[in-house]
N, C-alpha and C positions, 0 to 999 in steps of 0.2 A: 078234300075233307080233313086230311091230316093237318094241313096248314090252318084251315079254319078252326079246327079243334085247338091248336096251339094258341091262336089268337084269343079264343074264348077263355082258355085257362089264364092267359096273360091279363086279359081284361078283368077277370074275376080276382086275380091276385092283386091287381092295382086297386080294385074296389075295396078289398079286405084291408089292405095297407092304409088306404085313405080313411076308411071308416075307423080303423083302430087309432090312427093319429088324431082324428077329430074327437073321438071319445076320450083319449088320453089328455088332449089339450083342454077339453071341457072340464074333465075331472080336476086337472091342475088349477084351472081358473076358479072352479068352485072351491077348491081347497084354499086358495089364496083369499078369495072373497070371505070365506068363513073365518079367516084369521084377521080380517081388517077390523080396526077399532070401530065400535058402535057407541053412539051417545045413548046413555040410559038415564041421565039426570041432567037438569039445567038449573042454574042459579043457586046451587048449594055450595057451601064452603067445604074445603077439603077436610075430611074427617079421618078418624082412625088415630091410633096411638103411635107416635113416632118412636121408633126403637133404634137403639145404638148397640145392641148386643151383636157379637160376632156370629153367633149361631142362634137362630130363632125357629122354634118348632111351630108349624101350623096346627090347626085344630085336629086334622086327621092323624097327626103324630106319625105320619109316613113321609112327610115333606119337611125339610129343614132349609131355611133360607140363610145364605151367608151374606151376599151383597149384590145389588143390581148395578150394572154398568151400561152407560150409553155406548153403542157400537154402530157406527155409520160406514163401516168398511165395505159393506155390500148394499144394505138398505138401512133406513133409519129404524133401529130396533133398540129395545132394552133387553140386555142379556143378563139374566139373573143366575149367579153361581149358587148352586144348591146341592143338597144330598137328597135322593129319593129312593124309596123301595122300588126296585126295577119292575116288579109285577103289580104291586098294589096301587101305584099312582097312575091313573088313567088320563085325567084331564085337569088342567089348571087354567086360570084366567088372570090376566093383569088388569088391575083397576087403576086407571090414570085419572088424576084430577088436574084440570087445566085452569090456571089462574090467568087473569083476574075474572074471567067470565063464569067460572064455577061449573063448567061443563064436566061431567063425569063420563069417561070413555072406558069401555071394556074390550080387551083383546083376548082372543083365544090363543093360548100359549102352545108353542111347539116344544115338547119335552124331549131333549136329546141326552139320553143316558150314555156316558162315556163307555167306550168298548172295553177299556181295561178295568174290569171290576174284580177279576181274579176269583170269581166264584161266590163272592159275598153277596147277600141279598140287597144291601144298600151300596150305592155308588155315586160318584160325582155326576152332576147333571147340569146342562145348560137349559134354563127355562127362558125361551126366546119369544118376545112379543113385538109385533109391529106397533110403532108409536103413532099417535094421531098426527095428521099432516099439518094441521094449523096451529099447533102449539108445541112447546118443548117442556114436557112435564118434568118437574124436579123430584117428584116422589111417586112411588107405586106401592100398591098392596097386591098380595097374591091370594087368590081364593079358589075353592073347588067349583064354584058356581058363577055364572054370569049374572045372577040375581041375588038380592038380599040387602042386608044393612051393612054399610062399611064402618059404622061407628066403632065396632069392637075389633076391627081388623088391624094388625100391626102395619105401620106405614114405614117404608124404607126410602132413604135418600138415594137418588140415582147418581152414582159417581161418574166422573169423566165427562160431565156435561159440557164443561168449558175447556177449550183447548189450552194447553200450557206449553211453555218452553221447557226443555230438559233442565232439571235442576242438578242431576248427577249423571255421570257416565256409566257407572256400574252399581247395580243393586244385587246383593246376594239374598236369595230366599232360602230360609232354613225351616223345614217343617218335618215333623213336629217335635218339640222338646217335651219329653215325657219321662216317666219312670224315675221321678225324683233325681233328675240329671245332676251329676256332681263331678263330671270330668273337667274340673275348673282350669287346670294348667293347660291342657290341650285346647280348650275353648279359647282362652286368652291368646295362646300362640297362633291359633287359626285366625282370630280376629286381627291380630297385628300383622300376620302375613297378608290377609286380604287388603289391609290398608297400604302395606308396602307395594302390593301389586296394582293398586289403583282404585280400590273400592271406597265409595263414600257413604254407602247405606247398607245396613244388614237388617232384613225383616225376619223376625222370629215368631213363629206360631207356637206359643208357649202353653202347654198343658200343665206341667208342674216341673219343679226343680228344687234343689236343696236351698237351705237358707244362705249358705255361702255363695252359691251361684246367683241368688237374688241380689246380693251386694255387688257382684261383678256386673250384672245386667243393669243395675241402677247407675253405675259409673258410666257405662257406654251409652245409656239413654241420655244422661245429663251432658255427655260429651257431644251428643247429636249423631252418633254413628248408628245406634240400634233403635229400631222401632219394634215394640212388642205388640203382637196381635193376640189377645186372649183366645185360647182354643179349648173351651170346656166340653169337648165332644163326648166325653164319657158321662156327662150329665144327661145326655140325650140318647145315646146308643151304647150297646155293649161292644166295646172296641177290642180288637185283637192287636197284639204287637208283632204278628206274623203277616206274611204277604198273602198266602193262599188260604182259602176257606177250609177249615178243618172239621166242619160240621160239629162245632163245639158250642153252638149257641151264640156265637159272636155275630155282629151285624155288619161291621165294616173293617177293612184291613188297615193295619199300621197307623192307627189313630187318625184315619181320614186324610192321610198325607197328600193324596192326589188332588183332593178338593182344595186343600190349602195351597198347593202349588199353582193351581189354576187361578185361585183368587189373587195370589201374589202377582201373577203376570198381569192381570187386568188392573190391579191396584196401582201398579207401577208403569202402566202402558204409556202414560203421557208425561211421566216425570223422569224416566231413566232411559238412557240410550240403549243400554244392554241390561238384561236380567240373567243372573247366574243361578242355576238350580243345582245346588250341592248340599251335602250335610256338613255339620260342624266338625267332623273328623276328616274332611276331604279338602284338599287344596289343589287347584289347577296350577301346576308348575310349568312355566314356559322354559324351553330348553334353548331356543334361538333368540329370545327377546328378553329385555330386562323387566317388562311389566305387561299387563294385559292390554293396555291401549295400543302399544306398538305391535303386539301380537295380533290383535283384532284388526287393526288397520291393514296389516299385511295379508291376513286371511281374507278380508273383504275384497281387497284389490285382486287377489288371486281367484276369488270365487264370487264374481258379480251376481247379484240377485239372490244370494244365499242369506237366509234368515236364521238358520239353526246350525250351530257348530257343536259337534259331539266329541268328547274327550274320553279316552280309554282309561278305565279304572285299574289301578294296580295296588295290591295289598303290600304294605310294609308292616310285617307282624310285630306287635308290641312285645312279643316274647323274646325277640332277638335284639340284644342291646350292644351298642358301641359307645362306651363311656368316654367320650372325648370332651364334651362340654358339661363338666360337673359343676353345677352352681348350687352351693350348699343351701342358700335361702329358698330354693325351689323345692327342696326335699320335704318341706312341711306342707306344701300345697297339694291337695288331692288331684289326681289325674296323671295323664301320660305326658312325658317330656319327649316331644317328637324329634328333638335334636339327637336323641340316643338311638333312633331307629332309621337306619339308612340301608337296610337290606330288603329287597323286594322279592316276592315270590315269582318264580318263572311261570310262563303261560302253561295252562293245563291243556293236555291233548283233547281235541274235539270240544273244547269249552270256549265260547266267545266271551271275552271280558265285557262286562256291562259298561255303559257310558253315561256320563252326565253332560250338562249342556250350558253353553252361553248362547242366548237367543236375542233377536230383535223382537221385543214383545208385540210390536205392531203387526208382525207377520205371523203370529201364532193365534190359532182359534182354540185348540184344545191340546193339553199336554198330558203325558203320563210321566213316570219317573225317569225312565232311561231313553225315551224317545218322544217326539211330538206326534200326536194322533192326527191333527188336522192343522194345516198351515197354508199360507199364501206363497211363502218363499221356499227355496230348495233347502235340503239338508246336506251337510258334508261331514264325513268322519275325518277329524284332524289327525294327521300322521303322528306317530309316537315320537318321532325325532323333532317335532315342533313343540309338543306339550304332552304331559300325562297327568293323571290325577294321582297325587300322593294321598293314599288312604291308609292311615295308621290305625290298626284295630287288631282284634284277635285274629289269629291266622286262619286261612281256609285250608292250607296244606300243612297242618301242624306236625306231621311226621317227618317233614323234610329236614335234613341236617343243615347246619349253618353254611357249609361249603356248597350246598346246592342252590342257595339264594344268590341273588345278583346284587352286588354292592353298588349303590346309586346315591352319590352325595350331592345331588343337585340342590337339595334344600340348604346345604351348608354355604352356598353362595350368599345367602341372606343372613348369615348367623350374627354378624356385628349389629346390624340394625334391629334384628329380631330380639336379641338378648337385651339390648338397651331399652327397646319399647316395652317388652314384657316386664322388665324390672320396674319401669315407671308405673305401669298399671298395678302391679302387685303392691308396691309401696303406698299407693293411694287407696287401695281397697282392702288388702288382707294383712300384709306384713306390718 
């Protein structure tokens, strides 16, 4: 009887597991079917107003579209980088128009709000839609309903539709420039250091800056180094210049930097071998290699399959100066002279230094500021004896005396090229 009882329990358990599996599979299949594109119109021309704005508000005023990107790394989808209210936005649909037959398809979107929202009501989101199988749509509209008139909907070009060969090795993404930014000298020094280290393109999400900074940006744009992405986020949301939500009526943190970083990755996914996520006052300084390409070649060889390389941030306080390179013409330029600041703060007890990244953009799905949230490749923390982030800013440990700081003159290895290059820019823009 006991054995028979055990067999009955076993059979019942098997039945429950089998039934649960069948229900789960059926649910997943129904979910996928609900997201498949459906034809709703035939023989009509593609309608809607084509928009080129960086940030476009939908009619609900809870959804803001940055840009759609074709992504076939898992399945054929359009991934729309956007900003949504994490509670209020429940459902969205992608409206695809397929030419030349004029068929209109609607796909139910999966809304994936990024986990790093830091308490703010609005956050970066991926709005992901399966594409129609028999066409490659070039444009998409986003709507709250699968029904209605598309004539008044904004229409967005789907980027990354055509495969490209890499046009550059390194692209730096800087987001976001705001607060009437006027740290002109340090910006030029950072730009010239990036170029010395191997960068060909710097993408800047610009909210605002000073008139003098505009002149410098114009120079770098004409040179072909800088690409400016207008970032008028404060026209749509009440932005905070802080990281964590302070319950002060703001909607999104740090001028929507996380959204801009994700857009920058997808924007450069097919045209840059590596994407570098740092701020304008940060420089990844290699200690064992002369430039980033030799450093990254070595790191990739040592870490096969790795797509994310994280570098430790170290503060070089602008309040502690070593006046070795006194260049009188620089004294009239607003901003910090990084060559004067070669003392870094020691590590703080029980505090982990934040990191910034050099990534293979094709292996990243979602990123935050100091780490990648979702990726296909592995991540590795680069040892400090290989490279560190030189971060010249106001001190975090302001009470430390000079003798408690660590003298680190790695930056001075580049002083001859840096001084010459900075002088060339200054004489062509400001001096």
